[in-house]
C-alpha positions, 0 to 999 in steps of 0.5 A, spaced: 889 915 282 897 916 282 902 910 280 905 907 286 911 905 282 912 913 280 911 915 287 917 910 289 921 912 284 921 919 286 922 917 293 928 913 291 932 919 288 936 923 294 935 930 291 927 929 291 927 926 298 931 932 300 926 937 297 921 933 300 924 933 307 925 941 306 918 942 304 916 938 310 919 942 315 918 949 311 911 947 308 912 952 302 918 955 299 920 958 292 925 955 287 930 959 289 929 957 296 929 950 295 936 951 290 939 955 296 937 950 301 940 944 297 946 948 295 945 946 287 947 952 283 943 949 277 936 951 278 934 947 272 936 941 275 932 942 281 926 944 277 927 938 273 926 934 280 920 938 282 917 937 276 918 929 277 915 930 284 909 934 281 908 928 276 908 923 282 903 927 285 907 929 291 909 936 290 904 942 287 905 949 286 901 955 286 900 961 281 906 965 285 910 958 284 910 957 291 911 949 292 909 945 297 907 938 299 900 935 297 897 930 302 900 925 298 906 928 299 905 928 306 904 921 307 910 919 302 915 923 307 912 919 313 913 913 309 920 915 307 921 916 315 919 910 317 922 906 311 929 909 313 928 908 321 927 900 319 932 900 314 938 904 318 940 898 322 941 894 316 945 899 313 950 901 318 948 900 325 946 894 329 939 891 328 934 892 334 930 886 331 931 879 334 932 874 329 926 869 329 928 862 331 
């Protein structure tokens, strides 16, 4: 069983969430492709974040070092999208929720 707080920590990091979004769209990618997409020159930085995502059970890679989201990663990106939609009015737009009175 994965640590809930570890998953939340992974989701809260902007680089990790961008990696997740990229893998959600592409389905699979190599380290070089992820590094290029994120426009980060230091591959070790991206590798660090990929390892954190792996430790959380969100990302996996095969023998050829091709990365992809796990089923838990797929559910996590869905939750991240829902959370961002819910919080976006509070962050910068008008709320679509009526206040309770």
